[in-house]
N, C-alpha and C positions, 0 to 999 in steps of 0.2 A: 460759451454755452448757455448762459443766462439770455444772451441776445436772440439766439435760436429760438428759446422758449417763448420769450416775449414776442418774436414774430409770428410763431405759431398761433400764440393765443389772439393777436391781432388779425390773424387771416380767419380764424374760427369765428370771432366777432364779426368781422365784415361778412362772411358767408352768411351768418344766421341774420345779420341786418338786411343782407340783400334777399334772402329768402322772406323776410317779414314784410319788405318793401313790396315784392312781389305780389303778395298776398292781400295788401291793403289795395282799397279803390281810388288811392291817389291818381292823378292823371300821368303822372311821370316823376321817377325818381333816377338819380345818377350815380354812378361809380366815377369817383373823382382819380385820376391818374396825372402821372408826370411822365413826358415822353420828350427827351433831350432838352429839358428845361421849360417845356411847354405845358401848360395846363389843360388836360382834356377831359371830357365829359362821355361817358359811355351811357345809354339807357339801359336800365336794369331788366328791361324787356328784350333788349338785344344781346346783352352779355350774359354770359353763363357762370361758370366756375372760374376760380382763382386757383392757380398752380403754382408752387415754387418750381423753379426751374428744374429740368430732369436732362438726362444724357439725350442728346439728339443722334439721329440717324442722316448724315448728310446725301443729298440726292444731287447726282451730277448733272450738269449741263443747266443747273435751276437758276434763276435769278439772284442777284447777288443779295437782296433783302430777304430772300427764302433761307432760313437757317437750317431747315431739314424738318423730318418728321419725329413725332415723340408719342409714345403710348401713354395716354391720360386717361385714367380710371377705365383702362380696358380699350379704350377706343384710340384709334391712329388718327392724330391731327396734324396737319401741315403748321409749322411755326414760323411766322412772318415778325421778322424786326420792325415794328411799327415806324420808328424813328428814321430807319432807312429807307424804308417804302417811300415816306413822306419827302425825303431828301434833307432831312434835319440832321443828319449824322451820316458818316462814312460806314458801309456796310464793314462787319468784321470787327467794329469798335469795341473793346471790352467795357462791360459794365459790372457794377457792384452787385455779386450774386447774392449778396444778403438782402438786397432790397428790391431786385428786379422780381418780375412775376410774369406768368403767362396768364392771359385772360381769354377764355375759351369763347367764342362767338355762340350764341344760341343756336342750338340744334334745329329750332323750327327755321333758321335762315337756310337751311340745306346746305351747308359748309362745315366741314370738319376743319377748323382752323382755331389756332390761338395766335393772339398777338403778345410779343414781349413787350412790356412797359418797364420804364427806369424804377418807378414804385408806385405805390398804392397810397393815395392822400385821404382815403376815406369815402363817406357817402355824403350826398348833398341831396336836399329836396328843392321843390321848386319855390318854397318860401323863402329859402336861403339867396335866390338868385334872382337877378332882373336881366333885361336887355342891356347891353353894354352900350351906351350913347358914345363912347369914345372910339369904338371899333371903325377902322378905315378899311374899306375896300380897295385894294389895290391888284387890279386885273382880274381876270377870270379864275374862279376857283372851282374845284372839283366838286361835284354832287354830293359826295359825302362830307363835304365841310358845311356842318349845320351853321346855326346862329352862335353869334358870340354872345357870351352871359358875363355879368361881372357879381361878386359875391358881396357880402355886407363888409368885407375888408378891403374890399376895392380890387381884389385879384380877378383879372380877366381869365375866362375859360372858352376853350373851343369845345364846342358840342360836335362829335364824331358820330355820324350816321352808319352804323355797322352794317346795316341791311344794303345801303347804296354802296358800301365800300365793298361788302361781298359781291356785288353786281359789277363792279368797276371793271373796265375791260383790261387794264393793266394787271389788276388784282386776279383777275381770272386766269391770266396767262403766266401763272406761276412757274412752270418749266418752260424755259424758251424753246 
């Protein structure tokens, strides 16, 4: 029970910090998440609310990475397993429900969608990040894969452009 309360408090603090970051005039701020062991950054201008996972309604004939639809704060959202979509995890793999979260894509991007992430890692500012000189390009990358950045502790982060993801051909074909 104490873990649930601590997670709720963390989620509330992150939501407050995300809102404060949106209201500041900084050039960019990031929501840090982990997806199948990979550290990723979402722009706070493109990410919206964070939700604890809720029961989903499955959709017949959907892509394997589309988990279903959920009512999130009164809005119907498609829920996508981001790791499965990226090919980093087999669809249907069970996650630690106490840490996984839905991150809704900002409604300004005209898509009612939430991404399942394995866990939240907090917020990052531009001042904490720099280009990753060790990033090695291997083959073609999708347009939604942004820059690779490195933090002060040496951890490498992949920027994910949620707007480009929402416009990606495969992502738009949610139902086969």
